[in-house]
N, C-alpha and C positions, 0 to 999 in steps of 0.2 A: 468490603462489606457484602458484595454480591456473593463471594465464595462462602461467607459465613451463613448467608440466608439459605443456601442449598442444604446445609446440614443442621439447621437450627431445630431444636426440640422444644416446643412450647411448654412452659411451666409457669406456675404462679410465682410472682416476684421477679420475673424476667423483665429487663429494662430495654427500651428501644429509643433511639435518638429522636424520632418524631413519628407522627401518625403514618406518613408515607412508608417509612421503613417497616413499621409494624404490619401494615396491610400487605406489603410485599412478602413478609415472612409468613403470614397466614395464608396468602395465596400459594406460596411454594409448598407449604405443609399440606394444603388441601389437594393440590395437583398430585403430590406424591401419594397421598392417601386415596386418591381417586374419588374425591367428593367435590361438590359444588358449594361455594360460599355465598352467602348474602349478607351485606353490611346494612342493617336497618338504621343504624345511627352513625352519622358522620360529622360529628362536631369537631371543633378545633382541637380540643384537649381530651376528647373522649371518643373511643371507637368500640363498637360491639360487632362481633361477627357470628353469624348463625348459619349452620349447614342448611342449604335449600334442597330438599329431596322431593321429587315429583311423586314417588310411590308411597313413602311412609314419613311420618313425622320423626325427625331426628332430634335427640336431646342434646347433641353436642353444641356447646356455646362457649364463647370467650368474651371477656370484658377487660378493656384496658382504659386507664384514665391517667390524668396528669400526675406525675410523680411528686412534683412540688408546685406551689403556686407560681404563676407567671413564668412557667417553664414549659418548653415543648416536649420534654422527655416524658415518655409514657411507660407505665408499668402494668403488667398483667395482674389484675385484682381477682378475677374469677375465671375459672376454667373447668368445664365439664368435658373431658376428653373421651367419653363413651358415646358411641353412635350406633344406630340401628339401621341406617340406610345402606343400601348396597353400593358397590363401586360403579362408577360410570366410565365407559371407554372414551366417549367424546365429551370432554370437560370444557365447558364454556370459558373457564378461566385460562385454559391453555390456548389462547388466541394467537393471531399472527404477531401482535406486538410483543407478547411474552416470548414467543419463539425467537423473534429477532434479537431480543435482549439477552436471552439465555444462550443461544447458539450463534452468536455474532460471527465468530471465526469460521465456523463450519459453513455459514451462509455468505461468506465474503464474496463480493463480485469478482468475476473472471478467475475464480478458483474452481478447480475440477469438482464437479458436484454430481452426485447420483441420488436421485429422489428416493429410491427404495432403500439404499443404505442409510440415508438420513432418517427416514421413517422408522427403520429398525432401531436406530440409535435412540430416538425419542421413546419408542416402546420399551426399550431396555432400561432407560433411565427413569421414566415416570409411569410406565404401564398405561399409556394413553395413546389415542389414535387420532392425530390431527388429519385433516383432509389435505389433498394435494393443492387445492386452491389456497388454503391457509399457508402452506409452505411457500408457495410462489409469492404471496403477499409478504410473508416474513422475509424472504430473500430480498425483495425490493426495499423493505424497511431497514434491513441490516445494511444495505448499501448506503442509505441515507444516514444511518448512525455512523458509519465509518468515513464516508467521503463527503457527506453533506449534499444539499440539493444544488442543482445547476444555478438557480438564482443566487444562492449564497456564495457560490464560488465565483460567479461573474462579478458580484459586488466587490470581491477582494482581488480581482485580477490585477488592478494597478499596484496594489501592495505587493503582489507576487513579482511583478515586473521590476519594481523598485528594489526588492530584495536581491533579485538576480543581478541587477546593475551594481548594487553595493558590493556584493560578494565577488563578482567577476571582474571588478576594476575595469569597467568598460572604456574609460578614458585612455587606457594604455593599448587596447586592442587595435584601434585605427593606426596608431603609431607603429605597432608591430607589423601590420600589413604594409605600411608605407616603407618600412625597412626591407621587407621581403620583396617589394616591387621595385625598389631602387635599382637603377641600371648602372650607376657608377659608384665607385668606392667612396668618393667624396660625399655623395648624397647619403649613402649608407651610414657613414660615420657621423654626419650631421644629425640624422634621425636618432641614432643610438645615443648621442649626447642628450637629446631631449628626453629620451626614455630614462636615462640615468637621473636626470633632474626630477622627473616625475615619481619614479619608484626605483630605488637602487637595487632592491632585491630582484625585481624583474629584469633589470639590466644585467646583473650578475648571472641570473639563470640563462639569459639569452647568450651571454658570452661563453658559457660552457658548451653551447651547441655550435659546431663548425658552420661558419657562414656559407661555406661551399654547398651545404646541404639544404639551405632554406632561403637564401637571398639571391636575386638575379645578378646583383652587382659582383658576385664571386663565382657565378657559373662559368664553365668553360664556353668559349665562343664558337666551338665547332658545330653545335646543333643549330639548325636553321629555323627551328620552330620553337617559339617561346610559350607554347600552350602548356599550362600547368594543370594537370588533371589528376584527381584522386577519386577513388571509388567509394568515398564516405557516404555521399547521398544515395548512390546506387545500392550500397549495402543496406541502407535503411529501407529503401523502397522494396527491395527483394526480401526483406526479413518480415517475419510474422508479427514483429512488435507493432507495426502500424495497424494491422488488423485487430490486435488485442487492445491497443490504446485508444483507437478512435471511438469505441463505444463507451469510454470512461468519461467522467466529468473533466472539465478543461484543465484543472490543476493536476489531476491524476494522469491525464493524457500527456501533458508536457513533462511531468516528472518521469513517467515511464520511458519516454523517448530519450530524455536527457541522461538518465541513469544507464540505459542500454548503450548509448553512444560512449559514455565514460567507461563502462565495463569493457566494451569492445576495444577501445584504445589501449586500456591496460593489458588486456589479454594479448593483443597484437604485439605490444612492446615486450611482454614476457616471452612470447614465441620468438621474436626477433633476437633477443639476447642469447638464444640457443644456436643461432646461426654460426657456422664455422667458416663461411665464405662471405664475400662482399655482396652476394645476391641471395635472394630467397631460395629456400630448399626446393620448392616446386619448379622454379625456373631452372635451378641447377640440374635437377633430374631431367628436365626437358632437353637442356643443352647437352647433357651427357648422352642421352638417347640419340640425339641428332648427330653427335660426333661419332657414335658407333656406326650409325647408318652411312655417314659420309665417308667412313674409312674404306668402303668398297669401291670408291670412285677415285680417279686420278684427275687432278686439275691441270689444264693446259692454258697457257697464256694465249690471249686472242690476237697477239701481234707477232 
C-alpha cells in the first residue's frame, strides 16, 4: 500500500480502504506538489482536505465520504485540482515522522549515513527542503520503527532467552562439555550414551568428529599442560562488532554478536578445508621460514 501511495493520482471515484489511507494519499500528493494541506473536517466516514496557503486563497479542495453505509471504505466525491498558491520549499507535512516512514531503510541505525546525500535525495524525490534537525529526529524515529524501543525489547527479553534455549537444545550442551572434559575413555563412553538417549542426531554428529580432536579422554598423554585455550573471545573483543553492537537495543546487540560469531566459525571452517597440511597455512609459512634460517647452522650434541 505504501508504494502505491507514492504514485497515486487523485481523481473522482477513487476508493480508499479507510480515512487514514486517504489522508496519507493526500499528504503524499501535497508534498509532491509542494503545497500544504489543511483538513478542516475529520469525521469517521467523511474527510475533506483544503490547501492552506499563507499568501493567496487556493481553490484546490477534495472531498471524500463513505462509499457504503456502515463501511469504512471512502470514495472521492468532489475534487477541484486547480490551485493558485505557489510552491513551498519547507512543507510542514514533510515532518520527521513522515521522513522516518518514507525513508526507513536510508535512515536505518548503524548504516553509513551522509546528511547532505540524504537531503539531496529528498530534494530530488519531492522538491522540498527538510531541516537537519528534522532529519536527525527522523533517524531516531526510524530506529524505533525498525528495532523498537528499549522498554519494549526489555519486556520481551525472557521470550528471547526461551527461544534461544528452545532452538539451541541447551540440555545437550552441558553433556557435550562433560564428554569433552572426561579424562578416561570409560567416562567418555558413559556420557556419550546419555547424549544418544537424549538426542540421537546430536550423538551421530559427535561420532563423526574424531574424539582425539575434542575430548581429553583421547588426547595424547605427552603434553603436561591441560589448558585448553581458543581465541574466540579475544577475536570478539578485538573486532569492531562490539563497538557497533553496544549502541544497539538489547535484542539487536545480542543478534549482531551471535551472527558475527556464527559467520566467523563458518568462514574459518571454509578456510580450513583448503589446508593441504595438518597445520594452518600461517604456521606452515612460519615453520618453513625458520627451517630455511636454521639450515645455516650445524647442530652438535651437548654430551
